[in-house]
C-alpha positions in Angstrom: 14.2 -7.8 6.8 13.1 -4.4 7.8 9.7 -2.9 6.8 9.0 0.8 7.2 5.4 2.1 6.9 5.7 5.4 5.2 2.0 6.1 4.9 -1.0 4.2 6.3 -4.1 6.0 5.0 -6.2 5.5 1.9 -6.4 8.0 -0.9 -6.8 11.6 0.5 -5.0 10.8 3.8 -6.3 11.6 7.2 -7.7 14.1 7.7 -8.7 14.5 4.1 -8.4 18.2 3.0 -12.1 18.6 2.0 -13.7 16.2 4.4 -15.8 17.2 7.4 -16.8 13.7 8.5 -16.8 12.9 12.3 -13.2 11.6 12.1 -11.7 14.5 10.1 -13.6 17.1 12.1 -12.7 15.4 15.3 -9.0 15.2 14.5 -8.9 18.8 13.6 -10.7 20.2 16.6 -9.3 17.6 19.1 -12.6 16.1 20.0 -11.5 12.6 19.3 -8.3 10.7 20.0 -6.8 9.9 16.6 -3.5 10.1 14.7 -3.0 11.9 11.4 -1.9 9.7 8.5 -0.5 10.1 5.0 -1.4 8.0 2.0 -0.2 4.4 1.9 3.2 3.3 1.0 5.9 1.1 2.5 9.6 0.5 2.0 11.5 -2.7 2.7 15.2 -3.4 3.2 17.5 -6.3 4.1 20.1 -4.1 5.8 18.6 -0.8 6.7 20.5 1.0 4.0 19.2 -0.3 0.7 15.5 0.3 0.4 12.8 -0.8 -2.1 9.8 1.5 -2.2 6.4 -0.3 -2.6 4.0 2.3 -4.2 4.8 6.0 -4.4 2.2 8.0 -2.5 1.5 11.7 -3.3 2.9 12.3 0.2 6.3 10.8 -0.6 8.3 14.0 0.0 6.9 14.3 3.5 7.3 10.6 4.1 11.0 10.6 3.1 11.7 13.7 5.1 10.4 12.1 8.2 12.2 8.8 7.7 16.0 9.1 8.4 16.5 5.6 6.9 15.8 7.1 3.5 17.9 10.2 3.7 21.0 10.7 1.4 24.2 9.8 3.2 27.0 10.7 0.8 27.8 13.3 -1.8 25.8 16.5 -2.5 22.7 14.5 -3.5 21.6 10.9 -3.4 19.0 8.4 -2.1 18.8 5.1 -0.3 15.8 4.1 -2.5 17.1 1.6 -5.1 13.8 0.9 -6.9 10.0 1.2 -6.7 7.5 -1.5 -7.1 3.9 -0.6 -8.0 1.0 -2.9 -7.0 -1.5 -1.0 -9.1 -1.9 2.3 -11.1 -4.1 4.1 -8.6 -3.3 7.8 -8.2 -2.6 7.4 -4.4 0.0 4.7 -5.3 1.8 6.3 -8.2 1.7 10.1 -8.2 4.7 10.3 -5.9 6.8 9.3 -8.8 6.5 12.8 -10.1 8.0 14.1 -6.8 10.9 11.8 -7.2 11.9 13.4 -10.6 14.9 15.1 -9.1 16.4 11.7 -8.3 15.8 10.0 -11.6 16.6 7.6 -13.2 14.7 5.1 -11.1 14.0 1.4 -11.7 10.2 0.8 -11.6 8.7 -2.7 -11.5 5.0 -3.1 -12.4 2.7 -5.3 -14.5 2.1 -4.7 -18.2 -1.4 -3.5 -17.4 -0.2 -1.0 -14.9 2.5 0.2 -17.3 -0.2 0.6 -20.0 -2.2 2.9 -17.7 1.0 4.9 -16.7 2.1 5.4 -20.3 -1.3 6.2 -21.9 -4.2 7.6 -19.9 -2.0 8.7 -17.0 1.4 9.0 -18.8 3.9 9.2 -15.9 6.5 7.2 -17.8 6.3 9.5 -20.8 6.4 12.7 -18.7 9.3 11.7 -16.6 11.5 10.8 -19.6 12.4 14.5 -19.6 14.2 14.3 -16.2 17.5 12.5 -16.1 16.5 9.4 -18.0 13.1 9.0 -16.4 11.6 5.7 -15.1 13.1 2.4 -16.2 10.3 -0.1 -16.7 10.8 -3.6 -15.4 7.9 -5.9 -16.2 6.3 -8.0 -13.5 5.1 -11.2 -15.3 1.6 -11.8 -14.0 1.2 -14.9 -16.2 4.0 -17.2 -15.1 4.7 -15.0 -12.0 8.4 -15.8 -11.5 10.0 -14.4 -8.3 12.3 -11.4 -8.9 14.9 -9.3 -7.0 15.9 -5.7 -7.3 19.5 -4.9 -8.3 21.4 -4.0 -5.2 18.8 -5.6 -2.9 19.3 -9.2 -3.8 18.7 -10.5 -0.3 14.9 -9.9 -0.7 12.8 -11.8 -3.2 9.4 -10.5 -4.5 6.7 -12.8 -5.7 3.6 -11.3 -7.4 0.2 -12.6 -6.3 -2.9 -12.1 -8.5 -5.7 -10.6 -6.4 -9.3 -9.4 -6.9 -9.7 -5.6 -6.8 -10.4 -2.8 -9.3 -8.5 -0.5 -11.6 -8.5 3.3 -11.3 -11.5 5.2 -12.7 -9.4 6.5 -15.6 -8.2 3.0 -16.7 -9.8 1.2 -19.6 -9.8 -1.8 -17.2 -12.1 -0.1 -14.7 -14.7 -2.7 -13.6 -13.0 -5.2 -15.9 -10.9 -7.4 -13.7 -7.8 -8.7 -15.6 -4.6 -10.2 -14.2 -2.2 -7.4 -13.4 -4.8 -4.7 -12.5 -3.7 -5.3 -8.9 -1.2 -7.5 -7.3 -0.3 -8.5 -3.8 3.4 -9.1 -3.0 4.9 -11.9 -1.1 8.2 -10.3 0.1 10.7 -12.9 1.3 13.8 -12.5 3.4 16.2 -14.9 1.7 18.3 -15.3 4.9 15.5 -16.5 7.1 12.9 -17.6 4.6 10.3 -15.6 6.5 8.0 -13.3 4.5 5.7 -10.3 4.6 2.4 -10.5 2.6 1.5 -7.0 1.4 -2.2 -6.5 0.2 -3.1 -2.8 0.4 -6.2 -3.4 -1.9 -8.2 -6.6 -2.1 -11.9 -7.2 -2.4 -12.1 -10.9 -1.8 -9.9 -13.8 -0.8 -9.1 -17.0 -2.7 -7.3 -20.3 -2.1 -3.9 -18.9 -3.1 -4.2 -15.9 -0.9 -5.2 -18.0 2.0 -2.4 -20.5 1.4 0.1 -17.6 1.5 -1.5 -16.1 4.6 -1.3 -19.4 6.4 2.5 -19.3 6.6 3.2 -15.5 6.6 5.2 -13.9 9.4 3.5 -10.6 8.9 0.6 -9.3 6.7 -0.2 -5.7 5.9 -3.7 -5.9 4.5 -6.5 -3.6 3.2 -8.2 -1.8 6.0 -10.0 0.8 3.9 -13.5 0.7 5.2 -15.2 -0.7 8.3 -18.4 -1.5 6.4 -19.0 -2.0 2.7 -21.6 0.8 2.5 -19.7 3.2 4.8 -19.2 6.1 2.4 -22.7 5.9 1.1 -24.2 5.9 4.6 -22.1 8.9 5.6 -23.1 10.8 2.4 -19.5 11.2 1.2 -19.5 8.7 -1.7 -21.8 6.9 -4.0 -20.0 3.5 -4.3 -19.7 0.5 -2.1 -16.2 -0.3 -1.0 -16.4 -3.6 -2.9 -17.1 -1.7 -6.1 -14.0 0.3 -5.6 -12.0 -2.9 -4.9 -11.8 -3.1 -1.1 -12.8 -5.7 1.5 -14.5 -4.3 4.6 -12.8 -4.7 7.9 -15.9 -6.0 9.7 -18.3 -8.9 9.0 -18.2 -12.5 8.1 -16.2 -11.9 5.0 -14.1 -9.0 6.3 -10.4 -8.7 6.8 -10.5 -9.4 10.6 -12.5 -12.6 10.0 -10.0 -13.6 7.3 -7.0 -12.9 9.5 -8.5 -14.8 12.4 -8.2 -18.1 10.4 -4.4 -18.0 10.5 -1.6 -18.0 13.2 0.2 -15.0 11.7 2.7 -13.3 14.0 1.7 -9.8 13.1 -1.5 -8.9 11.5 -1.8 -5.2 10.5 -4.4 -3.1 8.7 -3.2 -0.5 6.2 -4.7 1.8 3.6 -7.3 3.1 6.1 -9.9 5.6 4.8 -10.6 8.8 6.7 -14.2 7.7 7.4 -13.2 4.4 9.0 -14.3 4.5 12.7 -11.2 2.4 13.7 -9.2 5.6 13.4 -10.9 6.9 16.5 -8.7 5.3 19.2 -11.5 5.3 21.7 -14.2 3.7 19.5 -15.7 0.3 19.9 -14.5 -0.5 16.4 -10.9 0.3 17.2 -11.1 -1.9 20.3 -12.7 -4.7 18.3 -9.8 -4.8 15.9 -7.2 -4.8 18.7 -9.1 -7.4 20.7 -8.8 -9.7 17.7 -5.0 -9.4 17.7 -4.9 -7.1 14.7 -2.8 -3.9 14.7 -3.7 -0.7 12.9 -0.8 0.8 10.9 0.5 4.2 11.6 3.0 6.3 9.7 6.5 5.5 10.8 5.7 2.0 12.1 8.8 -0.2 11.9 8.6 -4.0 11.5 11.4 -6.5 11.6 10.9 -10.1 10.4 
């Protein structure tokens, strides 16, 4: 199974267009060693030709154009993207569906809660009905949680995992955690039985999450903030990371400490906010992450399991 990291930053990307924090300023003026990143999304494929998009970033056009694996190969127009799976209804994970309008119809898999958001308060499904048949909704059952496959990509199995996080500010489920607000995905290669655990937004672990982590070949996990109060301390936000639905990287209950519990072959942070000091490749925080055997995702990263 092939995994392609299309985007590795949190909402706003890196540098964020209106941000003058040390990281964004440093990247622009060359005073720090860092790499620009677009907003988070990945794609998975069993054969390098048939791809499933996991979340659709606002930067999806740029991401596709810099990823030859996703370019059309035959006819005057086309795509190697067979479907999209949404782990939540956040703007930075769904707005890219608007950019894909020229290639509709598209099979989209998400929970009923996410579909509700995207057909009412942020009505992408309704809007896109006017382009070539729009988005075809396929429900991810977050009650019984049966595994599912995408048509044309049957060699990969997806299993939804209920996780603790938060819904977008516009959702009626904001600050009201219900099953389906956010899911993780256990993405299994049917040929080898090995799997990727994808968790771009998670605020705390639980027994099920840790059981899946314990046998994962690779994990791509929330790396949004270094510290829970990072954005408040820097004067660029008013909420804790945990209030927004994110686990900090550092600390006793951070992602690095969580990952250190398990012998996972590849441990990778994704969805990294522009304020996070790990983006500075010469920082102590960046070195700490690498010294703990954890990688920091970059756009274009390719993973094979």
